[in-house]
Structures are given as structure tokens and as C-alpha cells.
C-alpha positions as CSV (number, residue, x, y, z in Angstrom):
1,M,218.4,240.7,55.9
2,H,216.3,238.0,54.2
3,T,213.5,238.6,51.7
4,E,210.6,238.3,54.2
5,Q,212.2,240.8,56.6
6,A,212.9,243.2,53.8
7,V,209.4,243.1,52.5
8,E,208.0,243.6,56.0
9,A,210.2,246.6,56.5
10,N,209.3,248.0,53.1
11,L,213.0,248.0,52.0
12,A,214.5,247.8,48.6
13,Y,216.4,244.6,47.9
14,V,218.2,242.5,45.2
15,N,217.6,238.7,45.4
16,G,216.6,239.0,49.0
17,V,219.6,241.2,50.0
18,A,218.4,244.5,51.5
19,L,220.0,247.7,50.1
20,Q,219.4,249.8,53.2
21,S,218.8,249.5,56.9
22,V,215.3,250.0,58.4
23,S,216.2,253.4,59.8
24,E,218.1,254.7,56.7
25,K,216.5,257.0,54.2
26,V,218.0,256.6,50.7
27,D,217.1,258.5,47.6
28,A,216.3,256.8,44.3
29,D,219.6,257.4,42.6
30,T,221.5,256.0,45.6
31,L,219.3,252.9,45.6
32,R,219.9,252.3,41.9
33,Q,223.7,252.6,42.5
34,R,223.5,250.2,45.4
35,A,221.4,247.8,43.3
36,C,224.0,247.8,40.6
37,S,226.8,247.2,43.0
38,E,224.9,244.3,44.6
39,L,224.1,242.7,41.3
40,L,227.9,242.8,40.5
41,R,228.8,241.5,44.0
42,Q,226.4,238.5,43.6
43,R,227.7,237.8,40.1
44,A,231.2,237.7,41.4
45,I,230.2,235.1,43.9
46,E,228.5,233.1,41.2
47,Q,231.7,233.2,39.2
48,G,233.8,232.0,42.1
49,L,235.6,235.3,42.4
50,L,234.3,236.1,45.9
51,A,233.6,234.0,48.9
52,T,229.9,233.0,49.4
53,N,230.1,234.3,53.0
54,D,231.1,237.8,51.9
55,T,229.1,240.4,53.9
56,P,226.7,242.5,51.8
57,A,227.4,246.2,51.6
58,T,226.8,248.2,54.7
59,E,225.2,251.6,53.9
60,G,226.4,251.2,50.4
61,V,230.0,250.4,51.2
62,L,231.3,247.1,49.8
63,S,233.9,245.0,51.5
64,E,237.5,245.3,50.1
65,A,237.2,241.7,48.9
66,A,234.0,242.5,47.1
67,S,235.5,245.6,45.4
68,N,238.5,243.6,44.2
69,A,236.3,240.8,43.0
70,I,234.0,243.1,41.0
71,E,237.1,244.6,39.4
72,S,238.3,241.2,38.4
73,L,234.7,240.3,37.2
74,L,234.5,243.3,34.9
75,A,238.0,242.7,33.5
76,Q,236.9,239.1,32.8
77,E,233.4,239.8,31.4
78,L,233.9,243.2,29.6
79,L,236.4,242.9,26.8
80,I,237.3,246.4,25.7
81,P,239.2,246.6,22.4
82,E,241.9,249.2,21.7
83,P,240.4,252.0,19.5
84,A,241.6,252.1,15.9
85,D,243.8,255.0,14.9
86,A,241.2,256.1,12.4
87,D,238.5,256.3,15.1
88,C,240.8,258.3,17.4
89,W,241.6,260.7,14.6
90,R,237.9,261.2,13.8
91,Y,237.1,261.8,17.5
92,H,239.9,264.3,17.8
93,T,238.8,266.2,14.7
94,A,235.2,266.4,16.0
95,H,236.1,267.4,19.6
96,Q,239.1,269.6,19.2
97,A,237.9,271.8,22.0
98,L,238.6,269.0,24.4
99,Y,242.2,269.1,23.4
100,T,242.8,272.8,23.5
101,T,245.0,274.3,26.3
102,G,245.1,277.8,27.6
103,E,241.4,278.7,26.9
104,R,240.0,281.1,29.5
105,V,236.6,282.6,30.1
106,N,235.6,285.6,32.2
107,V,232.4,284.6,34.0
108,R,229.9,285.6,36.6
109,H,227.1,283.5,37.9
110,I,224.1,283.2,40.2
111,L,224.0,279.9,42.1
112,F,220.9,278.2,43.3
113,A,222.4,275.6,45.5
114,V,220.9,272.1,45.9
115,T,221.0,271.4,49.6
116,P,219.4,268.6,51.7
117,G,215.7,269.1,52.0
118,V,215.4,271.8,49.3
119,D,212.3,271.8,47.1
120,L,213.9,271.1,43.7
121,N,210.8,272.2,41.7
122,A,210.6,275.5,43.6
123,L,214.4,276.0,43.2
124,R,214.2,275.4,39.5
125,K,211.3,277.8,39.0
126,Q,213.2,280.5,40.9
127,A,216.3,279.9,38.8
128,E,214.4,279.9,35.6
129,A,212.6,283.1,36.6
130,T,215.9,284.8,37.4
131,L,217.4,283.7,34.1
132,L,214.4,285.1,32.2
133,N,214.6,288.3,34.2
134,V,218.3,289.0,33.5
135,R,217.9,288.1,29.8
136,C,215.3,290.8,29.5
137,H,217.9,293.5,30.0
138,D,220.8,294.7,28.0
139,D,223.9,296.9,28.4
140,Q,224.1,298.7,31.8
141,A,220.6,297.5,32.8
142,L,221.8,293.9,32.4
143,D,224.9,294.6,34.5
144,D,222.8,296.1,37.3
145,A,220.1,293.4,37.2
146,F,222.6,290.6,37.2
147,A,224.7,292.0,40.0
148,K,221.6,292.7,42.1
149,A,220.2,289.2,41.6
150,A,223.6,287.7,42.5
151,R,223.8,289.7,45.7
152,T,220.3,288.9,46.8
153,L,219.8,285.3,45.5
154,S,223.1,283.6,44.9
155,N,224.2,280.9,47.4
156,C,227.8,281.4,46.3
157,P,230.2,283.7,48.2
158,S,230.8,285.5,44.9
159,G,227.3,286.9,45.3
160,S,228.6,289.7,47.4
161,E,230.8,290.7,44.3
162,G,227.9,290.6,41.9
163,G,228.5,287.0,41.0
164,Q,232.0,287.6,39.6
165,L,234.2,284.5,39.3
166,G,236.8,286.2,37.2
167,W,239.0,284.5,34.6
168,L,238.6,280.7,34.7
169,T,240.3,277.7,33.0
170,T,238.9,274.3,32.8
171,A,241.0,273.3,35.8
172,D,239.2,275.9,37.9
173,C,235.7,274.3,37.3
174,A,233.8,271.2,38.0
175,P,233.8,269.1,34.8
176,E,230.1,269.4,34.2
177,F,230.4,273.2,34.6
178,A,233.4,273.5,32.3
179,K,231.6,271.5,29.6
180,E,229.0,274.3,29.3
181,L,231.5,277.1,29.3
182,F,234.5,276.0,27.2
183,G,234.8,275.0,23.5
184,N,232.2,277.3,22.1
185,K,231.9,281.0,21.2
186,E,228.9,282.1,23.3
187,I,229.2,285.6,24.9
188,G,226.6,287.0,27.2
189,V,224.0,285.4,29.5
190,L,223.7,281.7,28.5
191,P,220.2,281.0,27.4
192,R,219.9,277.9,29.6
193,L,220.5,277.0,33.2
194,V,223.9,275.3,33.8
195,H,223.7,272.2,36.0
196,S,226.5,271.2,38.3
197,R,227.1,269.2,41.4
198,F,226.6,272.4,43.4
199,G,223.2,273.3,41.9
200,L,221.7,275.4,39.2
201,H,223.6,278.4,37.7
202,V,222.6,281.4,35.8
203,V,225.8,282.2,33.9
204,E,227.1,285.2,31.9
205,V,230.2,284.9,29.9
206,L,231.8,288.3,29.8
207,A,234.8,287.6,27.6
208,R,236.8,284.7,26.1
209,E,240.4,284.1,25.3
210,A,241.1,281.3,22.8
211,G,243.4,278.5,23.6
212,T,245.9,276.5,21.6
213,A,244.7,273.4,19.8
214,Q,246.9,270.3,20.5
215,P,247.9,268.3,17.4
216,F,246.6,264.7,17.2
217,E,250.0,263.1,17.6
218,S,250.5,264.7,21.0
219,V,247.2,263.7,22.5
220,R,246.7,260.3,20.8
221,G,247.0,258.5,24.1
222,A,244.4,260.7,25.8
223,V,242.0,260.3,22.9
224,S,242.4,256.5,23.0
225,M,241.7,256.4,26.7
226,R,238.6,258.5,26.3
227,L,237.2,256.2,23.6
228,K,238.0,253.1,25.7
229,Q,236.2,254.7,28.7
230,Q,233.2,255.4,26.5
231,T,233.2,251.8,25.3
232,F,233.6,250.5,28.9
233,V,230.6,252.6,30.1
234,T,228.4,251.3,27.3
235,A,229.4,247.7,27.9
236,L,228.9,248.0,31.7
237,R,225.4,249.4,31.2
238,Q,224.5,246.6,28.9
239,Y,225.9,244.0,31.4
240,L,224.0,245.5,34.3
241,S,220.8,245.5,32.3
242,L,221.3,241.7,31.6
243,L,222.0,241.1,35.3
244,A,218.9,243.1,36.4
245,A,216.7,241.3,33.9
246,E,217.6,238.0,35.6
247,A,217.3,239.2,39.2
248,D,214.5,239.7,41.7
249,I,214.7,243.4,42.4
250,Q,212.1,245.1,44.6
251,G,211.8,248.7,45.6
252,V,214.2,250.1,43.0
253,D,213.3,251.8,39.7
254,M,216.0,250.4,37.4
255,D,214.8,252.2,34.3
256,R,217.6,254.7,34.8
257,A,220.2,252.2,36.0
258,D,222.3,253.1,33.0
259,S,223.4,256.2,34.9
260,A,223.6,254.7,38.4
261,L,227.0,253.0,38.7
262,V,229.0,254.9,36.1
263,Q,229.5,258.4,37.6
């Protein structure tokens, strides 16, 4: 769709290429992600890595040729050095919890699920009120209050069991959920809501079992890969910012574009 058509339809676009169809409703995060992909697709064409007649993404899905071209583009434009041993060692020392095996936590939770059409502000207020309520109790009163809230409010099947999830390892959890639970010493109701891809959680850690720290030598490769990925993410965000600054982008708030493509 050309610029004039996109403007008339009130669509978002990058250099005249619409990021959505007329009938499609797209949230702000998805639009940012599509804008980043389109910026890279157009750059690949400019660099001769992709045919000029490549079809723009349909509902956010790039052609196979465009995906391959973008991969080649990033390999060409983003030069990611190998991390130095000293940097890897420092990272391992500062993040030993990431390289500990066998750690387990006994957890229960109350899930406020984010579903299509849900009022996020109302959901957050309900979750925060529930968190405050259970934190106002202790001992048996806490146990009863938490279990009752889980049975009546939680959107997780565990609600019928008072929110009990049992003993978990990092492999049992979504990464963003595991990040909040593992690698620290907190016991009891966490003083903050835990955010995950499923929604907002009120979480109580009932018990912990420490894991075994892995020596640097055995995880050197994993540490190096993590640092390279961090460097890649930073470089990609900077690259996208430069492309966005040079482009004609309409209908997309790119202020948070640093989080759009790298998920």
C-alpha cells in the first residue's frame, strides 16, 4: 500500500509501506516490532541483499527471502567481538545464581491473567490489592487468606489447591518468572507483583533448597554466549535507532523501539 492510501486509511507505515491491513487491529508493541522488521527489510534491499520486488510482510510475517536477507544484513553490519576471558570471569562471579544447578523453590501463587480485552489498569489494581491483603496477615491467618484468595481470584488451575505449585526448578518456569524466584534468599510473600507472559502473580515462597554452583571452567562457553547476546542486543538497538532516524515513520511510537524486535 502506498503512502497516500496508508494515510487515508489511518494506518501505520514505514517509508510508505503499511504495517497493517485496513481491517487489522494491532497493538502498539506489535506495530513497533513490525516497524523494526520493515526497517531492516528495506535496508537489506538497499544493500543488495534482497530483491527490490520482495513483498512486504503480510500481517507481520516476512518472506523467507527477507528473513534470510536480514540475517545476512545483521551479520554484515553488526560486528560482535568475542568476550575476553576476564570479562567472562567477572560476569560469572557477579551472576553465580545463573550458573547454579539443582536449586528448587516451593511456591504458591495467585494469577491475574492478561487476556484479550482485559482492562489492564483494573487488573493491576486488583492484583496489588490482593498482594497488600495477604501481606497484612501472618502465620495461620496468612495461610488461610492466601488459599482463599487463590481459590476465588486466581486464573490458574492451581487456584483450586490454594495456589500450590509445589517444588519447582528453573526448567519448570517461564524465564521471566524464574528470574524473580531463583538466585536469592527471599522466603514468604514476595513484596512485589511478579510479571510473566501469563499475567501478574502474587507469589509466596514457602521453602528453598540451595543448588550447586558450577565452576567457571565448566560454564565458560555459556557465559561467553550470554555476553555476546547482550552485546548483539545493544548493537541491534543502536542500529535500529539509526535506521529509524533516517526513515519516514508514521503511526508508530518508536520511543520504545529498543524493546520491540529483541524479545
